[in-house]
VEXTIPA-635954 format. One line per 5 residues: for each residue x negated, y, z of N, C-alpha, C. Coordinates in Angstrom, 1 decimal, m for minus. Atoms other than C-alpha are relative to their C-alpha. Example, Ala and Ser with C-alpha at 12.3 -4.5 7.8 and 13.67 -1.06 7.14 Angstrom:
BEGIN
m0.9 m1.2 0.0 m12.3 m4.5 7.8 m0.9 1.2 0.0 ~ 0.9 m1.1 0.0 m13.7 m1.1 7.1 0.8 1.1 0.8 $
This chain:
BEGIN
1.2 0.9 m0.1 9.6 32.8 6.9 m0.5 0.1 1.4 ~ 0.4 m0.1 m1.4 8.4 31.9 10.3 m1.5 0.4 0.1 ~ 1.4 m0.4 m0.1 5.0 33.2 11.6 m1.0 m1.0 m0.3 ~ 1.0 1.0 0.2 3.3 29.9 11.4 m0.2 m0.2 m1.5 ~ 0.1 0.1 1.5 4.1 29.6 7.6 m0.8 1.2 m0.5 $
0.7 m1.2 0.5 2.9 33.2 7.1 m1.5 m0.2 0.3 ~ 1.4 0.1 m0.3 m0.4 32.4 8.9 m0.6 m1.0 m1.0 ~ 0.6 1.0 0.9 m0.9 29.2 6.7 m0.2 0.6 m1.4 ~ 0.1 m0.6 1.4 m0.3 31.2 3.5 m1.1 1.0 0.0 ~ 1.1 m0.9 m0.1 m2.7 33.9 4.7 m1.4 m0.6 m0.1 $
1.3 0.7 0.0 m5.4 31.3 5.0 m0.4 m0.5 m1.4 ~ 0.2 0.5 1.3 m5.0 30.1 1.4 m0.8 1.1 m0.8 ~ 0.7 m0.9 0.9 m7.5 31.7 m1.0 1.0 0.6 m1.0 ~ m0.8 m0.7 1.0 m6.0 34.2 m3.4 0.2 m0.8 m1.3 ~ m0.1 0.8 1.2 m6.8 32.0 m6.3 0.9 m1.2 0.1 $
m0.9 1.2 m0.2 m4.9 29.0 m4.9 1.5 0.5 m0.1 ~ m1.4 m0.6 0.1 m1.8 31.2 m4.4 0.4 0.4 m1.4 ~ m0.3 m0.4 1.4 m2.0 32.6 m7.9 0.2 m1.2 m0.9 ~ m0.1 1.2 0.8 m2.5 29.1 m9.4 1.4 m0.6 0.3 ~ m1.3 0.6 m0.3 0.7 27.8 m7.6 1.1 0.9 m0.7 $
m1.1 m0.9 0.6 2.7 30.9 m8.7 0.0 m0.2 m1.6 ~ 0.0 0.2 1.4 1.5 30.4 m12.3 0.6 m1.3 m0.5 ~ m0.6 1.3 0.3 2.4 26.7 m12.3 1.5 0.0 0.1 ~ m1.4 0.0 m0.2 5.8 27.4 m10.9 0.7 0.7 m1.2 ~ m0.6 m0.7 1.1 6.4 29.9 m13.7 m0.1 m0.8 m1.3 $
0.2 0.7 1.2 5.0 27.7 m16.4 1.0 m1.2 m0.1 ~ m0.8 1.2 0.0 7.1 24.7 m15.4 1.3 0.2 0.8 ~ m1.2 m0.4 m0.7 10.2 26.5 m14.2 1.1 m1.1 m0.2 ~ m1.0 1.0 0.2 12.4 23.7 m15.7 m0.3 m1.4 0.6 ~ 0.4 1.3 m0.5 10.4 20.9 m14.0 0.4 m0.2 1.4 $
m0.2 0.3 m1.4 11.2 19.2 m10.8 m1.3 m0.2 0.8 ~ 1.2 0.2 m0.8 8.6 19.2 m8.0 0.3 m1.0 1.1 ~ m0.2 0.9 m1.1 8.3 16.3 m5.6 m0.4 0.7 1.3 ~ 0.2 m0.8 m1.3 8.5 17.5 m2.0 m1.3 m0.3 0.7 ~ 1.3 0.1 m0.7 5.2 16.0 m0.9 m1.1 m0.4 m1.0 $
1.0 0.3 1.0 3.4 14.9 m4.1 0.3 0.7 m1.2 ~ m0.2 m0.6 1.3 2.8 16.4 m7.4 0.6 m1.0 m0.9 ~ m0.7 0.9 0.9 4.7 14.9 m10.3 m1.1 m0.7 m0.9 ~ 0.9 0.7 0.8 3.0 12.4 m12.6 m0.2 0.7 m1.3 ~ 0.1 m0.7 1.3 3.7 14.5 m15.7 m0.9 1.2 0.1 $
0.8 m1.2 m0.1 2.1 17.7 m14.4 m0.7 0.0 1.3 ~ 0.7 0.1 m1.2 m0.3 16.7 m11.7 m0.8 1.3 0.3 ~ 0.7 m1.2 m0.4 m1.7 19.6 m9.7 m1.1 m0.4 1.0 ~ 1.1 0.4 m0.9 m5.2 19.0 m8.2 0.1 0.8 1.3 ~ 0.1 m0.7 m1.3 m5.6 19.9 m4.6 m1.0 1.1 m0.1 $
0.9 m1.2 0.1 m7.1 23.4 m4.3 m1.4 m0.3 0.7 ~ 1.4 0.3 m0.5 m10.9 23.2 m3.8 m0.2 0.7 1.3 ~ 0.3 m0.7 m1.3 m10.8 25.7 m0.9 0.6 m0.8 1.1 ~ m0.5 0.9 m1.1 m8.6 23.3 1.1 m0.8 m1.2 0.2 ~ 0.9 1.1 m0.1 m10.9 20.4 0.3 m1.2 0.2 0.9 $
1.2 m0.4 m0.7 m13.7 22.3 1.9 0.2 m0.2 1.5 ~ m0.2 0.1 m1.5 m12.1 21.9 5.4 m0.2 m1.5 0.4 ~ 0.2 1.4 m0.4 m12.5 18.1 5.3 m1.5 m0.4 m0.1 ~ 1.5 0.3 0.1 m16.0 16.8 6.2 m0.4 m0.8 m1.2 ~ 0.5 0.7 1.2 m18.0 15.7 3.2 m0.1 m1.5 0.1 $
0.2 1.5 m0.2 m18.7 12.3 4.7 1.3 m0.7 m0.1 ~ m1.3 0.6 0.2 m15.0 11.6 4.9 0.5 0.0 m1.4 ~ m0.4 0.0 1.4 m14.4 12.7 1.4 m0.7 m1.0 m0.8 ~ 0.8 1.0 0.7 m17.2 10.5 0.1 0.5 m1.4 0.3 ~ m0.4 1.4 m0.4 m16.0 7.5 2.1 1.4 m0.2 m0.6 $
m1.4 0.2 0.5 m12.3 8.1 1.0 0.0 m0.3 m1.5 ~ 0.0 0.2 1.4 m13.3 8.1 m2.7 m0.8 m1.2 m0.4 ~ 0.8 1.1 0.3 m15.6 5.1 m2.5 0.6 m1.3 0.3 ~ m0.5 1.3 m0.3 m15.2 1.4 m2.1 0.0 m0.3 1.5 ~ m0.1 0.3 m1.5 m14.2 m0.1 1.3 m1.1 m1.0 0.3 $
0.9 0.9 m0.5 m16.6 m2.0 3.4 0.7 m1.2 0.6 ~ m0.7 1.1 m0.4 m15.9 m5.4 4.8 m0.8 m0.8 1.1 ~ 0.7 0.6 m1.1 m17.4 m6.3 8.3 0.8 0.3 1.3 ~ m0.6 m0.2 m1.4 m16.4 m6.6 12.0 1.5 m0.5 m0.1 ~ m1.4 0.5 m0.1 m12.7 m7.1 13.0 1.0 0.9 0.6 $
m1.2 m0.8 m0.4 m9.8 m4.6 13.3 1.0 0.0 m1.1 ~ m1.0 0.2 1.0 m6.6 m5.3 11.5 1.1 1.0 0.0 ~ m1.1 m0.8 m0.2 m4.4 m2.5 12.7 0.0 1.3 m0.9 ~ m0.1 m1.2 0.8 m3.2 0.2 10.3 0.5 1.2 0.8 ~ m0.5 m1.1 m0.9 m1.8 2.3 13.2 m1.1 1.0 0.2 $
1.0 m1.0 m0.2 m3.5 5.6 13.5 0.1 1.1 m1.1 ~ 0.0 m1.1 1.0 m4.4 8.7 11.4 m1.1 m0.3 m1.0 ~ 0.9 0.3 1.1 m6.0 8.5 8.0 m0.1 1.2 m0.9 ~ 0.2 m1.0 1.0 m7.5 10.8 5.4 0.1 m0.8 m1.3 ~ m0.3 0.8 1.2 m6.2 9.5 2.0 m0.2 0.8 m1.2 $
0.1 m0.6 1.3 m7.1 10.3 m1.6 0.7 m0.9 m1.0 ~ m0.7 0.7 1.0 m4.7 9.2 m4.3 m0.5 0.4 m1.4 ~ 0.6 m0.3 1.4 m6.3 8.9 m7.8 1.0 m0.5 m1.0 ~ m0.8 0.4 1.2 m4.4 8.7 m11.1 m0.8 m1.2 m0.7 ~ 0.7 1.1 0.6 m5.2 5.3 m12.6 m1.2 m0.4 0.9 $
1.2 0.4 m0.8 m8.7 4.3 m11.5 m0.8 1.3 0.3 ~ 0.7 m1.2 m0.2 m9.7 8.0 m11.3 m0.7 0.4 m1.2 ~ 0.3 m0.8 m1.2 m11.4 10.3 m11.3 1.0 1.1 0.3 ~ m0.9 m1.0 m0.3 m8.4 12.6 m11.6 0.8 m0.3 1.3 ~ m0.7 0.1 m1.3 m6.8 13.2 m8.2 1.5 0.3 m0.2 $
m1.4 m0.2 0.0 m3.0 12.9 m7.8 0.4 0.8 1.3 ~ m0.2 m0.7 m1.3 m3.0 14.0 m4.1 m1.0 m0.4 1.0 ~ 0.8 0.3 m1.2 m4.9 14.1 m0.9 0.9 0.3 1.2 ~ m0.9 m0.2 m1.1 m3.3 13.8 2.5 m0.6 m0.5 1.3 ~ 0.2 0.6 m1.3 m3.5 13.2 6.2 1.3 m0.8 0.3 $
m1.1 0.9 m0.2 m1.3 10.2 7.0 m0.1 m0.5 1.5 ~ m0.1 0.6 m1.3 m0.1 8.9 10.4 0.9 m1.2 m0.1 ~ m0.8 1.2 m0.1 1.0 5.3 10.7 0.3 m0.3 1.4 ~ m0.4 0.2 m1.3 3.0 4.6 13.8 0.3 m1.5 0.3 ~ m0.2 1.4 m0.4 3.3 1.3 15.7 1.4 m0.5 m0.3 $
m1.3 0.4 0.3 7.0 1.2 15.1 0.3 m0.3 m1.4 ~ m0.3 0.3 1.4 6.6 0.8 11.4 0.4 1.2 m0.9 ~ m0.2 m1.2 0.8 7.0 4.4 10.3 m1.3 0.7 m0.3 ~ 1.1 m0.8 0.5 4.7 6.8 8.5 0.4 1.4 m0.2 ~ m0.3 m1.4 0.4 4.4 10.5 8.1 m1.3 0.5 m0.7 $
1.1 m0.5 0.8 2.2 12.4 5.6 0.1 1.5 m0.1 ~ 0.2 m1.5 0.3 0.9 16.0 5.3 m0.8 0.0 m1.2 ~ 0.6 0.0 1.3 0.1 16.5 1.7 m0.7 1.3 m0.4 ~ 0.8 m1.2 0.5 m2.5 18.8 0.1 0.3 0.3 m1.4 ~ m0.3 m0.1 1.4 m0.9 18.4 m3.3 1.0 1.2 m0.3 $
m0.9 m1.1 0.1 1.7 21.2 m2.7 m0.1 0.9 1.2 ~ 0.0 m0.9 m1.2 1.8 24.3 m0.5 1.3 m0.3 0.9 ~ m1.2 0.2 m0.9 4.2 24.2 2.5 1.3 0.5 m0.5 ~ m1.3 m0.6 0.5 6.8 26.4 0.8 0.7 m0.9 m1.0 ~ m0.7 1.0 0.9 7.4 23.6 m1.8 0.2 m1.3 0.7 $
m0.3 1.3 m0.7 7.6 20.9 0.9 m1.2 m0.9 m0.1 ~ 1.2 0.9 0.1 4.4 19.0 1.8 0.0 m1.0 1.1 ~ m0.1 1.1 m1.0 5.6 16.7 4.6 1.0 m1.0 m0.4 ~ m0.8 1.1 0.4 6.9 13.3 3.8 0.1 m1.1 1.0 ~ m0.1 1.1 m0.9 8.0 10.1 5.6 0.1 m1.3 m0.7 $
0.0 1.3 0.7 7.8 6.4 5.0 0.2 m1.1 1.1 ~ 0.0 1.2 m0.8 8.2 2.9 6.4 m1.0 m1.0 m0.5 ~ 1.0 1.0 0.4 5.6 0.2 6.4 0.2 m1.3 0.7 ~ m0.1 1.3 m0.6 5.3 m3.5 7.1 m1.3 m0.7 m0.4 ~ 1.2 0.8 0.3 2.4 m6.0 7.3 0.5 m1.2 m0.9 $
m0.4 1.0 1.0 2.6 m8.4 4.3 m0.9 m1.2 0.0 ~ 1.0 1.1 0.0 m0.4 m10.6 5.0 m1.2 0.3 0.8 ~ 1.2 m0.2 m0.7 m3.9 m10.8 6.4 m0.6 1.3 m0.4 ~ 0.6 m1.4 0.2 m5.0 m7.1 6.7 0.7 0.7 m1.2 ~ m0.7 m0.6 1.1 m2.5 m6.2 3.9 1.4 0.6 0.4 $
m1.2 m0.7 m0.4 0.5 m3.8 4.1 0.7 0.5 m1.2 ~ m0.8 m0.7 1.0 3.3 m2.3 2.1 0.6 1.2 0.6 ~ m0.6 m1.3 m0.5 4.4 1.3 2.5 1.0 0.5 m1.0 ~ m1.0 m0.7 0.8 7.6 2.8 1.1 0.1 1.4 0.4 ~ 0.2 m1.4 m0.4 7.1 6.5 1.1 1.1 0.8 m0.8 $
m1.2 m0.7 0.6 10.1 8.9 0.4 m0.1 1.5 0.2 ~ m0.1 m1.5 m0.1 10.7 12.6 m0.2 1.1 0.4 m0.9 ~ m1.0 m0.6 0.9 13.3 14.9 m1.7 m0.8 0.8 m1.1 ~ 0.6 m0.8 1.0 12.5 16.6 m5.0 0.8 1.3 m0.1 ~ m0.7 m1.3 0.1 13.3 20.3 m5.6 m0.5 0.7 m1.3 $
0.3 m0.9 1.2 13.4 22.6 m8.6 m0.7 1.3 0.6 ~ 0.6 m1.3 m0.5 11.3 25.8 m8.3 0.9 1.0 0.5 ~ m1.0 m1.0 m0.5 14.5 27.8 m7.8 0.6 m0.4 1.3 ~ m0.5 0.4 m1.3 15.2 25.8 m4.6 1.2 m1.0 m0.1 ~ m1.2 0.9 0.2 18.0 23.6 m6.1 m0.5 m1.5 0.1 $
0.4 1.5 m0.1 18.0 19.8 m5.4 m0.2 m0.6 m1.3 ~ 0.3 0.6 1.2 16.4 17.8 m8.1 0.0 m1.6 0.1 ~ 0.0 1.4 m0.1 16.6 14.2 m6.8 m0.9 m0.5 1.1 ~ 0.9 0.6 m1.0 14.3 11.9 m4.9 m1.3 m0.5 m0.5 ~ 1.3 0.5 0.3 10.7 10.8 m4.9 m0.3 m1.3 0.8 $
0.4 1.2 m0.7 9.5 7.3 m4.0 m1.3 m0.5 m0.4 ~ 1.3 0.6 0.3 6.0 5.9 m3.8 m0.1 m1.3 0.8 ~ 0.2 1.3 m0.7 5.2 2.3 m3.0 m1.6 m0.2 0.0 ~ 1.5 0.2 m0.1 1.6 1.7 m1.7 m0.2 m1.3 0.6 ~ 0.4 1.3 m0.5 0.0 m1.6 m1.1 m1.5 0.0 0.4 $
1.4 m0.1 m0.5 m3.2 m1.0 1.0 m0.4 m1.3 0.7 ~ 0.7 1.1 m0.8 m5.6 m3.5 2.5 m1.1 0.7 0.9 ~ 1.0 m0.6 m1.0 m7.7 m2.6 5.6 m1.2 m0.9 0.0 ~ 1.3 0.8 m0.1 m11.4 m3.6 5.8 m0.1 m0.6 1.4 ~ 0.2 0.8 m1.3 m12.6 m5.9 8.6 m0.4 0.9 1.2 $
0.3 m0.9 m1.1 m14.0 m3.0 10.6 1.2 0.9 0.4 ~ m1.2 m0.8 m0.3 m10.6 m1.2 10.4 m0.2 1.5 m0.2 ~ 0.3 m1.5 0.2 m12.2 2.1 9.2 0.5 0.5 m1.4 ~ m0.3 m0.4 1.4 m11.1 2.1 5.5 1.2 m0.8 m0.5 ~ m1.1 0.6 0.7 m8.0 1.3 3.5 m0.2 0.2 m1.5 $
0.0 m0.2 1.5 m7.9 0.7 m0.3 1.1 m0.8 m0.6 ~ m1.1 0.7 0.6 m5.1 m0.3 m2.5 0.5 0.7 m1.3 ~ m0.7 m0.6 1.1 m2.7 0.7 m5.3 1.3 0.7 0.4 ~ m1.3 m0.7 m0.3 0.3 3.0 m5.5 0.7 0.2 m1.4 ~ m0.8 m0.3 1.2 3.1 3.6 m8.0 1.2 1.0 0.5 $
m1.0 m1.0 m0.4 5.5 6.6 m7.8 1.0 0.2 m1.1 ~ m1.1 m0.4 0.9 8.9 7.4 m9.4 0.8 1.0 0.6 ~ m0.9 m1.0 m0.5 11.3 10.2 m9.2 1.4 m0.3 m0.7 ~ m1.4 0.1 0.5 15.1 10.1 m9.7 0.7 1.3 m0.1 ~ m0.8 m1.2 0.0 17.5 12.8 m10.7 1.1 m0.1 1.1 $
m1.0 0.1 m1.0 20.4 13.7 m8.4 1.1 m1.1 m0.1 ~ m0.9 1.1 0.2 22.5 10.9 m9.9 m0.6 m1.3 0.3 ~ 0.7 1.3 m0.2 19.9 8.3 m9.1 m0.7 m0.6 m1.2 ~ 0.6 0.6 1.2 18.6 7.8 m12.6 m1.5 0.3 0.0 ~ 1.5 m0.1 0.1 14.8 7.2 m12.9 m0.4 0.9 m1.1 $
0.5 m1.0 1.0 13.0 10.0 m14.8 m1.4 m0.6 m0.5 ~ 1.2 0.7 0.5 10.4 8.0 m16.9 m1.2 0.8 m0.1 ~ 1.2 m0.8 0.2 8.1 10.9 m17.6 m0.7 0.4 1.3 ~ 0.6 m0.3 m1.3 7.5 11.4 m13.9 m0.6 m1.2 0.7 ~ 0.7 1.2 m0.6 6.2 7.9 m13.3 m1.5 0.2 0.0 $
1.5 m0.1 m0.2 2.6 7.8 m12.0 m0.4 m1.2 0.8 ~ 0.5 1.1 m0.8 0.4 5.1 m10.5 m1.6 0.1 0.0 ~ 1.5 0.0 m0.2 m3.2 4.6 m9.4 m0.5 m0.7 1.2 ~ 0.6 0.6 m1.1 m5.5 3.7 m6.6 m0.1 1.0 1.2 ~ 0.2 m0.8 m1.2 m5.8 5.0 m3.0 m1.1 m0.5 0.8 $
1.1 0.3 m0.9 m8.8 5.2 m0.7 0.2 0.8 1.2 ~ m0.3 m0.7 m1.2 m8.3 6.1 2.9 m1.1 m0.3 1.0 ~ 1.0 0.1 m1.1 m10.7 6.7 5.9 0.7 0.3 1.3 ~ m0.6 m0.2 m1.3 m9.6 6.4 9.5 m0.6 1.2 0.6 ~ 0.4 m1.2 m0.8 m9.7 9.6 11.5 0.1 m0.4 1.5 $
0.0 0.4 m1.5 m10.7 9.1 15.2 m0.1 1.3 0.8 ~ 0.1 m1.2 m0.9 m10.7 11.4 18.2 m1.5 0.3 0.3 ~ 1.4 m0.3 m0.3 m14.5 11.2 18.5 m0.6 0.9 m1.1 $
């Protein structure tokens, strides 16, 4: 394990580490998505990690978007909260980076780094201030063996100010042979707030 990973683990509260260990033991036969929790056994983001995000951003991410001014670009960094259905249960929370070239990268709070919490995607503009993101990751079993793939399709819309995204998402996992695993299907809504350098 590299020193950076050790440092990150040392920062996690003991309770979060014990919770992850207990879940891995309880669901030893289950596949874990590399950057999101599975729909069947969602794991809420640890409260201690949520404390590092400013409350104003959390409130904005979980609320409705505003609609004024004029900025249509999705390019930049976002704090995103993915809810199961219409909420309030959280599926994941993440920092997302949308690049001008049509690619996306996500750092997920739904799983610890050891289980793989970095994912990638591609996006395109589909209409006036609307987008489609295809987000991909590898799935792994708790023993480290390959379990298939994870795919999430997100359809966000940016508000006129360019500060908030809101939309829907649907996620599926496939086994190593490419067969969809129905019990791992999940869907819901996403709310995102732009992160700026100021």
